[in-house]
C-alpha positions in Angstrom: 0.1 -0.1 0.0 1.2 3.5 -0.9 1.3 6.6 1.7 1.1 9.9 -0.3 0.2 13.1 0.6 -3.0 15.3 0.1 -2.6 18.7 -1.4 -4.4 21.2 0.5 -7.1 23.5 -1.8 -6.3 21.3 -4.9 -6.7 17.8 -6.4 -4.3 14.9 -5.7 -4.1 11.9 -7.8 -4.0 8.6 -6.3 -3.3 5.0 -8.3 -3.8 1.8 -6.8 -4.9 1.0 -3.1 -3.8 3.2 -0.3 -3.6 6.1 2.4 -3.3 9.6 2.0 -2.5 12.1 4.6 -2.9 15.8 5.4 -1.7 17.3 8.4 -3.7 20.2 9.4 -1.6 23.4 9.8 -4.6 25.9 10.4 -7.3 25.2 12.6 -11.0 25.3 10.4 -13.2 23.7 8.3 -12.3 21.3 5.7 -13.6 19.6 3.1 -12.7 16.1 1.6 -13.7 14.5 -1.3 -12.8 11.3 -3.5 -13.9 9.8 -6.4 -12.7 6.6 -7.8 -13.1 4.6 -11.1 -13.2 1.2 -10.4 -12.7 -2.6 -12.2 -15.4 -5.1 -12.4 -16.1 -7.0 -9.1 -14.3 -4.4 -7.2 -14.5 -4.5 -3.7 -12.6 -1.1 -2.7 -13.4 0.3 0.6 -13.2 3.8 1.1 -12.6 5.8 4.4 -12.5 9.4 5.3 -10.4 9.8 8.8 -10.0 12.6 11.3 -7.2 11.8 13.6 -7.5 8.0 13.0 -11.6 7.9 13.9 -13.4 6.9 10.9 -15.9 9.7 9.6 -17.3 8.2 6.7 -16.9 4.6 5.2 -18.2 3.4 1.9 -18.0 0.0 -0.2 -16.3 -3.2 1.0 -17.1 -6.7 -0.5 -20.2 -7.0 1.9 -21.9 -3.9 0.9 -21.1 -2.6 -2.5 -20.1 -1.2 -4.8 -22.3 -3.6 -7.2 -20.5 -6.0 -9.8 -20.8 -4.1 -13.1 -20.5 -0.2 -10.8 -17.7 2.1 -12.9 -17.1 4.5 -9.7 -17.8 5.5 -6.3 -17.0 8.3 -4.4 -18.0 10.1 -1.1 -17.1 13.6 0.5 -17.1 14.8 4.4 -16.9 18.4 5.7 -14.4 18.2 8.8 -14.1 20.9 11.9 -9.9 20.4 12.4 -7.7 21.8 15.1 -3.9 22.3 14.4 -2.1 19.0 14.1 -5.1 17.2 13.5 -4.3 14.3 10.3 -6.5 13.6 7.6 -6.2 10.8 6.0 -8.1 8.9 3.1 -7.8 5.1 2.6 -8.4 3.2 0.0 -8.6 -0.8 0.8 -9.9 -4.2 -0.5 -9.4 -7.8 -0.8 -10.7 -8.1 -4.0 -8.6 -9.8 -6.7 -9.6 -7.2 -9.1 -8.1 -4.3 -7.4 -4.9 -5.6 -6.5 -3.3 -4.3 -9.7 -1.3 -1.7 -9.6 -3.4 0.7 -11.3 -6.7 -0.8 -11.2 -8.5 1.8 -8.9 -7.7 5.0 -9.6 -8.7 8.1 -7.6 -8.9 12.0 -7.5 -8.9 13.4 -3.9 -9.7 17.0 -3.3 -9.1 19.0 -0.1 -10.3 22.1 0.4 -10.0 24.4 3.4 -13.2 26.3 3.5 -12.7 30.3 4.4 
């Protein structure tokens, strides 16, 4: 699994499964959104965390996506303090998702001013 840093006030492309992190430098409201293109029979699970606490969880083999679904996404609004950590975790045990570029995502992170 890869670990990447998220870009504030912009889009961060992400290929495959793994975790993207952002260390909050300025307190306030933040919005994080992710859209992923997925292969057939995907078992992708997306979790948005604040300080390792899950805020939004979607997907996974037991719930969705459907076998022929082409994409999935979610978003969260977070109230953050300085030194909070925002993370987006993409995981799956499905064989379809294991190839390095099988899942392609764009993660958007913005501080709401």
